[in-house]
C-alpha positions as CSV (number, residue, x, y, z in Angstrom):
1,M,119.4,139.0,98.7
2,P,115.6,140.4,98.1
3,Y,115.1,142.2,95.0
4,L,114.5,146.0,95.8
5,D,112.9,146.8,92.8
6,E,111.0,143.9,91.2
7,P,108.6,146.1,88.6
8,S,112.2,147.3,87.5
9,L,113.8,144.1,86.7
10,I,113.6,142.5,83.4
11,P,112.0,138.9,83.7
12,T,113.7,136.1,82.7
13,T,112.6,132.2,81.9
14,I,115.0,129.3,81.6
15,L,113.6,126.8,79.5
16,T,115.4,123.6,79.9
17,G,115.1,119.9,79.3
18,F,116.9,117.0,78.2
19,L,118.0,116.4,74.4
20,G,115.6,116.4,72.0
21,A,112.4,117.1,74.4
22,G,111.0,119.6,72.3
23,K,112.3,122.8,73.8
24,T,112.8,124.8,70.8
25,T,109.2,123.8,69.3
26,L,107.6,124.9,73.0
27,L,109.8,128.2,72.6
28,N,108.5,128.4,68.6
29,R,105.2,128.0,70.3
30,I,105.9,131.2,72.7
31,L,107.4,133.6,70.0
32,T,104.2,132.9,67.3
33,E,101.8,133.4,70.3
34,Q,99.8,137.1,70.7
35,H,100.9,138.3,73.6
36,G,102.0,141.4,72.6
37,G,105.5,141.2,74.4
38,R,109.0,141.7,72.9
39,I,111.7,138.4,73.8
40,A,114.8,138.4,73.6
41,V,116.3,134.9,73.1
42,I,119.4,133.3,74.1
43,E,120.1,130.4,72.3
44,N,122.8,127.5,73.8
45,E,124.5,124.8,71.3
46,F,126.4,121.8,73.0
47,G,128.2,121.9,69.7
48,E,130.1,124.4,67.6
49,A,127.7,125.5,65.1
50,G,124.1,126.6,65.7
51,I,121.0,124.9,64.6
52,D,118.5,126.1,66.3
53,N,118.2,129.6,65.2
54,E,117.4,128.2,61.8
55,L,114.5,126.3,63.4
56,L,112.9,129.4,65.1
57,V,110.3,131.5,63.9
58,Q,111.1,135.0,63.6
59,E,108.6,137.3,63.1
60,G,110.7,140.8,64.2
61,N,109.7,141.0,67.7
62,E,112.8,139.1,69.0
63,Q,116.5,139.2,69.4
64,I,118.2,136.2,69.1
65,I,121.7,135.5,70.2
66,E,123.5,132.3,69.8
67,M,126.1,130.6,72.4
68,N,127.9,127.8,70.8
69,N,130.7,125.4,71.2
70,G,130.0,124.6,74.8
71,C,127.4,124.3,77.6
72,I,126.0,127.3,79.0
73,C,126.4,125.5,82.7
74,C,130.3,125.1,82.7
75,T,132.2,126.6,79.5
76,V,130.4,129.3,78.1
77,R,128.7,130.1,81.6
78,G,130.6,133.7,81.5
79,D,129.4,134.2,77.6
80,L,125.9,134.1,79.4
81,V,126.8,136.8,81.9
82,R,128.5,139.4,79.3
83,I,125.4,138.8,76.7
84,L,122.6,139.6,79.7
85,A,124.8,142.7,80.6
86,T,125.4,143.5,77.5
87,L,121.5,143.2,76.6
88,A,120.9,145.3,79.6
89,Q,122.8,148.4,78.5
90,R,121.9,148.3,74.7
91,R,118.1,148.4,76.1
92,D,118.6,151.5,78.5
93,A,120.4,153.1,75.3
94,G,117.2,152.7,73.6
95,E,118.8,150.4,70.8
96,L,117.2,147.0,71.9
97,K,113.3,147.0,72.7
98,F,112.6,143.7,74.7
99,D,110.1,143.1,77.7
100,R,111.7,139.6,78.8
101,V,114.4,137.0,78.2
102,I,114.2,133.3,77.9
103,I,117.3,131.6,77.9
104,E,116.8,128.0,76.0
105,T,119.7,126.0,77.3
106,T,121.6,123.0,75.9
107,G,119.8,119.5,76.4
108,L,123.0,118.9,78.8
109,A,122.6,121.4,81.0
110,D,122.4,121.6,84.8
111,P,119.9,124.5,85.3
112,A,121.3,125.0,88.9
113,P,124.7,126.8,87.6
114,V,122.8,128.9,85.3
115,A,119.9,129.9,88.0
116,Q,122.8,130.6,90.0
117,T,123.9,133.7,88.0
118,F,121.2,135.6,88.9
119,F,121.6,135.6,92.6
120,V,125.7,135.6,93.1
121,D,126.7,137.9,90.0
122,D,125.8,141.3,91.0
123,V,125.2,143.0,88.0
124,I,122.7,140.6,86.4
125,H,121.0,140.4,90.0
126,E,120.4,144.1,89.9
127,R,119.1,144.1,86.6
128,Y,116.7,140.6,86.1
129,L,114.3,138.7,87.9
130,L,114.6,135.2,87.7
131,D,110.8,134.4,87.0
132,A,110.8,130.5,86.3
133,I,112.6,127.6,85.1
134,V,110.5,125.7,82.8
135,T,111.1,121.9,82.1
136,V,110.1,119.9,78.9
137,V,110.5,116.0,79.4
138,D,109.7,113.5,76.9
139,A,107.5,111.2,77.7
140,H,108.7,108.4,75.3
141,H,112.1,108.7,76.2
142,G,112.0,110.7,79.2
143,A,112.2,107.3,81.5
144,G,115.3,106.3,80.3
145,Q,116.9,109.7,80.6
146,L,116.2,110.0,84.0
147,D,117.9,106.7,84.7
148,E,120.8,107.6,82.9
149,H,121.6,111.1,83.1
150,H,122.2,113.2,85.8
151,E,121.5,116.6,84.0
152,A,117.6,115.2,83.0
153,Q,117.0,114.3,86.9
154,E,118.4,118.0,88.1
155,Q,116.4,120.0,85.2
156,V,113.3,117.9,86.8
157,G,114.4,119.1,90.3
158,F,114.7,122.4,89.8
159,A,111.7,123.0,87.4
160,D,109.1,125.3,88.6
161,R,106.7,123.8,85.8
162,I,107.2,120.5,84.1
163,L,105.3,119.9,80.5
164,V,105.5,116.5,79.4
165,S,105.8,116.1,75.2
166,K,105.4,113.3,73.1
167,V,102.5,111.7,75.2
168,D,101.1,110.5,71.5
169,L,104.1,108.3,71.3
170,A,104.6,107.2,74.9
171,G,100.7,106.2,75.1
172,E,98.7,107.0,77.8
173,A,100.1,104.3,80.5
174,R,103.5,105.4,80.4
175,T,102.7,109.1,80.3
176,E,101.2,108.5,83.3
177,Q,103.8,106.2,85.0
178,L,106.4,108.8,84.1
179,M,104.3,111.6,85.5
180,R,103.8,110.1,88.5
181,R,107.5,109.8,89.1
182,L,108.2,113.2,88.1
183,R,105.8,114.0,90.9
184,Q,107.8,111.9,93.5
185,M,111.3,114.1,92.2
186,N,109.3,117.3,92.4
187,P,106.3,117.8,94.2
188,R,106.6,121.6,93.9
189,A,105.8,121.9,90.3
190,P,102.5,121.5,88.3
191,I,103.3,118.8,85.7
192,R,101.0,119.5,82.1
193,S,101.0,117.8,78.5
194,A,102.0,119.7,75.8
195,H,101.2,118.3,72.3
196,F,103.9,120.3,70.0
197,G,104.2,123.0,72.3
198,E,100.6,123.4,72.9
199,T,99.9,125.0,76.1
200,D,98.8,128.2,78.1
201,I,101.6,130.4,77.5
202,A,100.3,132.6,81.0
203,Q,101.2,129.7,82.6
204,L,104.8,130.0,81.6
205,L,105.0,133.6,81.6
206,D,105.2,136.2,84.3
207,I,104.5,133.9,86.8
208,R,106.9,134.5,89.4
209,S,107.4,130.9,90.4
210,F,111.6,130.9,91.3
211,D,111.5,130.0,95.1
212,L,115.1,130.6,96.4
213,D,114.2,128.9,99.8
214,A,112.7,126.2,98.2
215,I,115.9,125.6,96.2
216,V,118.4,126.0,98.8
217,E,116.0,123.5,100.9
218,I,116.8,120.8,97.7
219,E,120.6,121.5,97.2
220,P,122.2,123.6,100.0
221,D,125.1,124.7,98.2
222,F,123.3,126.2,95.7
223,L,124.7,129.9,96.0
224,D,128.4,128.7,96.5
225,D,129.1,125.3,94.7
226,V,129.6,126.5,90.8
227,S,131.4,123.7,89.2
228,H,129.9,121.0,86.8
229,E,131.3,118.5,84.5
230,H,129.5,116.8,81.6
231,D,130.0,112.4,80.9
232,D,133.3,112.7,78.9
233,D,131.8,110.0,76.8
234,V,129.1,112.4,75.3
235,S,130.5,114.5,72.6
236,S,129.0,115.9,69.3
237,F,130.1,116.7,65.7
238,V,128.9,118.6,63.0
239,Y,128.4,118.2,59.3
240,R,128.1,120.6,56.5
241,N,127.7,120.3,52.7
242,T,126.9,122.7,49.9
243,R,125.9,119.8,47.7
244,P,122.5,118.8,47.6
245,F,121.6,115.1,49.3
246,D,119.4,112.6,47.0
247,R,116.8,111.9,49.2
248,D,116.1,108.4,48.9
249,R,119.8,107.8,49.7
250,L,119.6,109.7,52.4
251,E,116.7,108.0,53.9
252,A,117.9,104.6,53.5
253,F,121.1,105.6,55.0
254,F,119.6,107.0,58.1
255,S,116.9,104.1,58.5
256,A,120.3,102.1,58.7
257,T,122.5,104.0,60.7
258,V,119.6,104.1,63.6
259,A,119.3,100.8,63.5
260,I,123.0,100.4,64.7
261,Y,123.2,103.6,66.6
262,G,120.0,104.8,67.8
263,A,120.4,103.8,71.2
264,S,124.0,106.2,71.5
265,M,122.3,109.0,68.9
266,L,120.8,111.5,72.0
267,R,120.0,114.0,69.3
268,Y,120.2,114.9,65.8
269,K,119.2,118.0,64.0
270,G,119.7,120.1,61.1
271,V,118.8,121.8,57.9
272,L,118.9,119.6,54.9
273,H,119.6,120.9,51.3
274,I,117.8,118.6,48.8
275,T,118.2,117.8,45.2
276,G,114.7,119.4,43.7
277,V,113.6,121.4,46.8
278,S,113.9,125.0,46.9
279,R,113.7,125.6,50.4
280,R,115.3,123.9,53.9
281,V,114.2,120.9,54.6
282,V,114.5,120.4,58.6
283,F,115.3,117.4,60.0
284,Q,115.4,116.1,63.5
285,G,115.9,113.3,65.4
286,V,116.1,111.5,69.2
287,H,117.4,108.0,69.1
288,M,115.5,105.9,66.7
289,I,112.8,108.2,66.1
290,F,113.7,110.9,63.2
291,G,111.0,113.3,60.9
292,T,111.6,116.0,58.5
293,D,109.5,119.4,57.5
294,H,109.3,121.9,55.8
295,G,111.6,125.0,56.8
296,K,112.4,128.0,55.3
297,P,112.9,129.1,51.2
298,W,116.5,129.4,50.5
299,G,117.6,133.0,49.6
300,T,117.8,134.1,46.2
301,D,121.4,135.3,47.5
302,E,121.7,132.3,49.6
303,V,124.1,129.5,48.9
304,P,122.2,126.4,49.8
305,E,123.9,124.3,52.3
306,T,123.3,121.2,54.7
307,K,124.1,121.9,58.5
308,M,123.6,118.9,60.9
309,V,125.2,118.9,64.3
310,F,124.9,114.9,66.0
311,I,125.0,114.3,69.8
312,G,125.5,111.0,71.1
313,K,127.8,108.5,73.0
314,Q,131.0,107.4,71.2
315,L,129.6,108.3,67.6
316,P,131.8,106.9,64.6
317,V,132.5,110.2,63.5
318,D,134.0,109.2,60.2
319,V,131.8,106.6,59.5
320,F,128.8,109.0,59.6
321,K,130.5,111.8,57.9
322,A,131.4,109.0,55.0
323,G,127.6,107.8,54.7
324,L,126.0,111.3,54.3
325,D,128.9,111.8,51.8
326,G,127.6,109.1,49.8
327,C,124.3,110.3,49.8
328,I,125.1,113.4,47.9
């Protein structure tokens, strides 16, 4: 189906990449760029609670909408259609002002069913233009993720732009080897490195790069097959607590935990309430690598609360929660 009037359509970017690749870091970079545009952001979390919304820089020119407790490519795909339709209606009514939409998928999402939405749903097709699929690949963990996870392969195969993150951790030789593999998997997409999201935003937005014909060549049933299933052994859980952590105990717990379970800990992130710290501490990790940073101050009328999400393969939930309780 051709687009009848492209200038009147709302350009939409799908931002994808496997767990921990750096999608939210890149999105923060886009939101803080002085490009003058208003952006509506749709955030998808695999777990039951949203974390990324608290990690995003919000400066008043964006609308942030969360889609939790399911993957955007399957269980909550109907929510995406509803949200996009509602956004367009509120824009028409003058209730919201935005120039484009960015959809940040969960790291476990297959981008194909998400992209299908813009072609097989008539309401969405008449209002939105799928501008590009931008995929972030972790240079340090990317090769292993491509070996083990079909979703990571699909994210690369469907990309219109590929950004390689964490090249400082991987080193030059491993990064170049990964880039050669990415070029073989997807010769259509330009590949660039992006250190902490630093990249030319003009190469990511309003680039009209999504090519339906090229996608159909790769996946002939793209417009027909809407099924997608995840590996049963990947699951998530959320930990919450309003009591503050002892920093030293928490660091010791995570050092020991990643040494034992790190290979199965695909992604873990959250905001921490630490004794003696007047602001959120942002915590993020992938497999054996984790770290913290300063977040937003706790509000005067806000109850500080630790909220963390863990995504992994057959993680012992009770062991993790008991260990974290022991760090209070």
